[in-house]
C-alpha positions as CSV (number, residue, x, y, z in Angstrom):
1,X,26.4,50.3,-35.1
2,X,26.7,53.8,-34.7
3,X,25.8,55.0,-30.6
4,X,23.5,57.3,-31.1
5,X,22.7,60.3,-28.3
6,X,21.6,59.5,-25.0
7,X,19.9,63.1,-25.0
8,X,17.9,61.6,-27.8
9,X,16.7,58.4,-25.8
10,X,15.3,60.2,-23.0
11,X,12.5,62.9,-22.4
12,X,13.0,66.0,-20.2
13,X,9.6,65.6,-19.7
14,X,9.3,62.1,-18.7
15,X,10.2,61.7,-14.7
16,X,10.7,58.1,-15.2
17,X,13.7,59.1,-18.0
18,X,15.3,61.7,-15.9
19,X,17.1,59.3,-14.1
20,X,19.9,59.8,-16.2
21,X,20.9,62.9,-14.1
22,X,21.2,60.5,-11.1
23,X,23.3,58.0,-13.5
24,X,21.3,55.6,-13.4
25,X,20.9,54.8,-17.2
26,X,18.5,52.6,-19.5
27,X,14.9,52.7,-21.7
28,X,14.1,48.9,-21.8
29,X,11.3,47.9,-20.2
30,X,13.0,46.3,-17.0
31,X,14.3,49.5,-16.5
32,X,11.4,51.3,-17.1
33,X,9.7,49.4,-14.4
34,X,12.2,49.9,-11.9
35,X,11.9,53.3,-12.0
36,X,8.4,53.5,-11.8
37,X,9.3,51.2,-8.5
38,X,11.6,53.8,-7.3
39,X,9.1,56.3,-7.7
40,X,6.8,54.4,-5.7
41,X,9.2,53.7,-2.8
42,X,10.7,57.4,-2.6
43,X,7.1,58.8,-2.3
44,X,6.9,57.6,1.6
45,X,9.1,56.1,4.5
46,X,8.5,52.7,3.5
47,X,11.6,49.9,4.5
48,X,12.9,48.9,1.0
49,X,15.2,46.0,0.1
50,X,17.0,46.3,-2.7
51,X,17.5,42.7,-4.4
52,X,19.9,42.4,-7.5
53,X,23.3,40.8,-8.3
54,X,26.7,41.9,-7.6
55,X,27.6,44.8,-10.1
56,X,24.1,45.8,-10.8
57,X,24.3,49.3,-8.8
58,X,21.9,48.6,-5.7
59,X,24.0,51.6,-3.9
60,X,22.9,53.8,-6.5
61,X,19.5,52.9,-6.7
62,X,19.4,53.2,-2.8
63,X,21.1,57.1,-3.4
64,X,17.7,57.7,-6.4
65,X,15.6,56.8,-3.4
66,X,17.2,58.7,-0.7
67,X,17.7,62.0,-3.2
68,X,14.0,61.9,-4.5
69,X,12.6,61.5,-1.2
70,X,11.7,63.7,1.6
71,X,14.6,63.2,3.3
72,X,17.3,64.3,1.0
73,X,17.7,67.0,2.8
74,X,19.2,65.3,5.1
75,X,22.5,62.5,4.9
76,X,22.7,59.3,3.3
77,X,24.8,56.5,5.4
78,X,25.7,53.3,3.6
79,X,27.0,50.7,5.3
80,X,28.8,47.7,4.5
81,X,27.5,45.3,6.5
82,X,29.9,42.5,5.2
83,X,32.8,44.4,6.6
84,X,32.1,45.2,9.8
85,X,33.9,42.7,12.9
86,X,31.2,41.7,14.7
87,X,32.7,42.9,17.8
88,X,32.5,46.0,16.4
89,X,28.9,46.2,14.9
90,X,27.2,47.7,18.1
91,X,29.8,50.5,18.3
92,X,30.0,51.1,14.4
93,X,26.2,51.5,14.2
94,X,25.4,53.0,17.8
95,X,28.7,54.7,19.0
96,X,29.9,54.8,22.3
97,X,30.7,57.3,25.0
98,X,34.1,57.8,26.5
99,X,35.6,55.0,29.0
100,X,33.1,52.3,27.7
101,X,36.0,50.0,27.1
102,X,39.7,50.0,26.5
103,X,40.8,52.8,24.3
104,X,37.7,54.5,24.0
105,X,39.0,57.9,25.6
106,X,36.5,59.9,23.9
107,X,32.6,59.9,22.7
108,X,31.8,58.8,19.5
109,X,28.6,59.0,17.4
110,X,28.0,55.7,15.5
111,X,26.2,55.3,11.6
112,X,23.0,55.7,13.3
113,X,23.4,59.1,14.4
114,X,25.1,60.4,11.4
115,X,21.9,59.4,9.5
116,X,19.6,61.4,11.8
117,X,16.9,62.7,9.7
118,X,18.6,61.2,6.5
119,X,18.7,57.5,5.2
120,X,20.6,54.8,6.6
121,X,21.6,52.3,3.9
122,X,22.6,48.4,5.2
123,X,24.4,47.3,2.1
124,X,25.1,43.3,1.7
125,X,22.7,42.7,5.0
126,X,22.9,39.3,4.4
127,X,26.5,39.0,5.3
128,X,25.3,40.3,8.9
129,X,26.4,37.4,11.7
130,X,23.5,35.8,14.0
131,X,24.1,37.9,16.9
132,X,24.6,41.1,15.1
133,X,21.2,40.3,13.2
134,X,19.4,40.1,17.0
135,X,20.7,43.8,17.7
136,X,20.1,45.3,14.1
137,X,16.3,43.2,14.8
138,X,16.0,45.1,17.9
139,X,16.8,48.6,16.8
140,X,14.2,48.5,13.5
141,X,11.5,47.5,15.6
142,X,11.5,50.2,17.5
143,X,14.2,52.6,16.7
144,X,16.0,53.0,19.8
145,X,19.5,52.4,20.2
146,X,21.7,53.2,23.7
147,X,25.3,54.2,22.7
148,X,27.5,51.6,24.3
149,X,28.3,52.7,28.3
150,X,26.0,55.2,28.4
151,X,22.2,53.7,30.2
152,X,20.3,57.0,27.8
153,X,17.6,55.5,25.5
154,X,17.9,57.4,22.2
155,X,15.4,58.0,19.5
156,X,16.4,57.4,15.9
157,X,14.5,59.6,13.0
158,X,16.1,57.6,10.1
159,X,14.7,55.6,6.9
160,X,16.0,52.4,6.2
161,X,17.1,50.6,2.8
162,X,18.7,47.5,2.7
163,X,20.1,45.5,-0.3
164,X,21.1,42.0,-0.5
165,X,22.5,40.0,-3.8
166,X,21.5,37.0,-1.9
167,X,18.0,35.1,-2.0
168,X,16.7,35.6,1.5
169,X,14.1,33.6,1.2
170,X,16.6,31.1,1.0
171,X,18.9,31.9,3.8
172,X,16.1,31.6,6.1
173,X,14.8,28.4,4.6
174,X,18.9,27.5,5.2
175,X,18.4,28.7,8.9
176,X,21.2,31.1,7.9
177,X,19.0,34.3,8.3
178,X,16.2,35.4,10.6
179,X,13.0,34.9,9.5
180,X,11.3,38.3,11.4
181,X,14.4,40.5,10.3
182,X,13.5,39.7,6.1
183,X,9.9,40.4,6.9
184,X,10.8,43.6,8.2
185,X,13.2,44.8,5.5
186,X,11.4,43.5,3.1
187,X,8.8,45.9,3.6
188,X,9.0,46.7,-0.5
189,X,11.1,44.3,-2.3
190,X,13.1,46.0,-5.3
191,X,15.3,43.7,-8.3
192,X,17.1,45.1,-10.4
193,X,17.4,43.0,-13.7
194,X,21.1,41.6,-14.2
195,X,22.2,43.5,-17.6
196,X,22.3,40.0,-19.6
197,X,18.7,40.5,-19.4
198,X,18.6,44.1,-20.0
199,X,20.3,44.3,-23.9
200,X,18.3,47.1,-24.6
201,X,20.5,48.6,-22.0
202,X,23.6,48.6,-22.9
203,X,23.9,50.9,-25.7
204,X,22.9,54.0,-23.6
205,X,25.2,52.8,-21.0
206,X,27.9,52.5,-22.9
207,X,27.3,55.7,-24.2
208,X,27.3,57.6,-20.6
209,X,30.5,55.7,-19.9
210,X,32.6,56.2,-22.9
211,X,32.0,60.3,-21.9
212,X,32.6,59.9,-18.3
213,X,35.6,57.7,-18.9
214,X,37.4,60.1,-21.6
215,X,36.2,63.3,-18.7
216,X,38.0,61.6,-16.3
217,X,41.3,60.4,-17.8
218,X,41.2,63.3,-19.8
219,X,41.5,61.8,-23.4
220,X,39.2,61.8,-26.6
221,X,36.1,59.6,-26.2
222,X,36.7,55.9,-27.5
223,X,34.8,54.9,-30.9
224,X,33.8,51.4,-31.4
225,X,33.5,49.8,-34.7
226,X,30.3,47.4,-35.6
227,X,31.8,44.2,-34.8
228,X,32.6,45.3,-31.6
229,X,29.4,47.0,-30.6
230,X,27.9,43.5,-31.7
231,X,30.6,41.3,-29.2
232,X,29.8,44.0,-26.6
233,X,25.8,43.5,-27.4
234,X,26.0,39.3,-26.9
235,X,28.5,39.1,-24.0
236,X,26.9,37.8,-21.0
237,X,28.5,40.6,-18.6
238,X,28.5,38.3,-15.3
239,X,29.7,41.6,-13.6
240,X,27.0,43.5,-15.1
241,X,27.0,47.2,-15.2
242,X,29.9,47.1,-13.0
243,X,32.3,45.4,-15.5
244,X,30.4,47.2,-18.5
245,X,31.9,50.6,-17.2
246,X,35.5,49.1,-16.1
247,X,35.1,47.6,-19.9
248,X,35.1,51.1,-21.2
249,X,37.7,52.4,-18.7
250,X,40.8,49.9,-19.8
251,X,40.0,50.7,-24.0
252,X,39.3,54.7,-22.7
253,X,43.3,54.2,-21.1
254,X,44.6,52.5,-24.2
255,X,44.1,55.9,-25.8
256,X,43.9,54.5,-29.1
257,X,43.9,56.6,-32.5
258,X,41.7,53.9,-34.2
259,X,38.5,52.7,-33.8
260,X,38.2,50.0,-31.0
261,X,38.1,46.4,-32.8
262,X,37.4,43.0,-30.6
263,X,41.0,41.8,-30.1
264,X,41.2,44.9,-27.7
265,X,38.3,43.5,-25.6
266,X,39.6,41.7,-22.3
267,X,36.1,40.1,-21.4
268,X,35.7,37.0,-19.9
269,X,34.7,35.1,-22.2
270,X,31.1,34.1,-22.4
271,X,28.6,35.6,-24.8
272,X,25.0,35.1,-24.8
273,X,23.0,34.1,-28.4
274,X,22.1,36.9,-29.5
275,X,18.5,36.9,-28.9
276,X,19.3,36.4,-25.0
277,X,19.1,32.8,-25.4
278,X,21.8,30.4,-23.5
279,X,25.1,31.2,-22.3
280,X,27.8,29.4,-24.5
281,X,31.4,29.5,-23.6
282,X,32.6,31.2,-27.0
283,X,35.5,33.6,-26.6
284,X,33.8,37.0,-27.4
285,X,37.0,38.3,-29.2
286,X,36.9,36.1,-32.3
287,X,34.8,35.2,-34.9
288,X,34.6,31.6,-35.3
289,X,32.2,28.8,-36.5
290,X,31.3,26.6,-32.9
291,X,32.8,23.5,-31.9
292,X,30.9,21.0,-31.5
293,X,31.4,20.6,-28.6
294,X,31.0,24.3,-27.7
295,X,27.1,23.5,-29.7
296,X,26.6,20.8,-27.5
297,X,27.3,22.3,-24.3
298,X,25.3,25.7,-25.4
299,X,22.6,22.9,-25.7
300,X,22.9,21.5,-22.2
301,X,23.4,25.1,-21.0
302,X,20.0,26.3,-22.7
303,X,17.7,22.9,-21.5
304,X,19.3,22.8,-17.8
305,X,18.1,26.6,-17.6
306,X,14.9,26.5,-18.8
307,X,14.1,22.9,-17.0
308,X,15.1,24.6,-13.7
309,X,13.0,28.0,-14.4
310,X,9.8,25.5,-15.8
311,X,10.4,23.6,-12.1
312,X,10.6,26.2,-9.8
313,X,8.0,28.1,-11.8
314,X,5.7,25.0,-11.1
315,X,6.2,24.5,-7.5
316,X,5.8,28.7,-7.5
317,X,9.6,29.3,-6.0
318,X,9.5,26.3,-4.2
319,X,13.1,25.2,-4.1
320,X,12.5,21.7,-2.2
321,X,9.1,20.6,-3.9
322,X,10.8,22.2,-7.5
323,X,13.9,19.3,-6.4
324,X,11.7,16.8,-5.6
325,X,10.0,17.1,-8.5
326,X,13.2,17.2,-11.1
327,X,14.5,14.0,-9.1
328,X,17.4,16.0,-8.0
329,X,18.3,16.6,-4.4
330,X,18.0,20.3,-3.1
331,X,21.8,21.4,-2.5
332,X,22.1,19.9,-6.5
333,X,19.6,22.0,-7.5
334,X,20.3,24.7,-5.5
335,X,23.6,25.0,-7.4
336,X,21.9,24.7,-10.6
337,X,20.1,27.9,-9.7
338,X,23.2,29.6,-9.0
339,X,25.0,28.7,-11.7
340,X,22.3,30.1,-14.1
341,X,21.4,33.1,-12.2
342,X,18.0,32.1,-11.2
343,X,16.1,33.1,-8.4
344,X,13.6,31.8,-7.0
345,X,11.9,35.0,-6.0
346,X,10.9,35.1,-9.8
347,X,8.7,32.5,-9.7
348,X,6.9,33.0,-6.2
């Protein structure tokens, strides 16, 4: 299979396909739906919650919303909520005045002030400590805050975008995330599907990454054999788009003077059935018949995933009801959902 030009897959007059200019690449229907939703979200200042597994590029989608909205001239300030210690949360977000605490010799503006007139992107919002969730909720409700050590109340003019790779509905049911905060940020839920559900996007993504990595590393673009291309299209990509780009970057760094063959790949080992079926454990770089154990494992995986989906669909996304109907404990049923990357939100 030969990779065709990305330009041939995009119509410069089609606003849904011009997204490759901001590094969002795809041609499948799920990609087109995501771009339509992005365009709708960018047209207003509504709060958006971007959902999807790690590696799908949630920050990139958030940047697209910012760059194509009314606040594009303002700053886009990303906040990794999972990396901020609880004790520093208020200081990081709201800043402080000189002398507010030991070591605070000078005043400091927080991230909210840095995003004034622009967008504040709260990544990994599910990782916030309960006390931080309360402080964030108060700010989101009124867009008002005070710097540490200051009595003056400041008004923030910022747009809020958030992202999570966790099922927030489930986190609320488990009392690990505040329900009122979830509804505050989940005005416009936007789900980005994993790469294993977007096989039609692998080819254009590969082409873009091949050229980008060649430019970055100052070498010739890699060339893929037809057999290698089949392996890449059948692979499950648990690391999603990030893993695909890293794969291309590795292959480019090899500086091969020949076609890339399956033996050159360093994939984790899981491949999908060619039509997007169940996950198997056949090594991606070996063209050998399946063993009996592999065939049994594939059949069980396909059955279990289908059973979980059918149960959730019948219960309209209610995990507790689906678990009871399946004769499983809620914990065991949830582990099956995690195992097969099934989200209850898709069946509500």
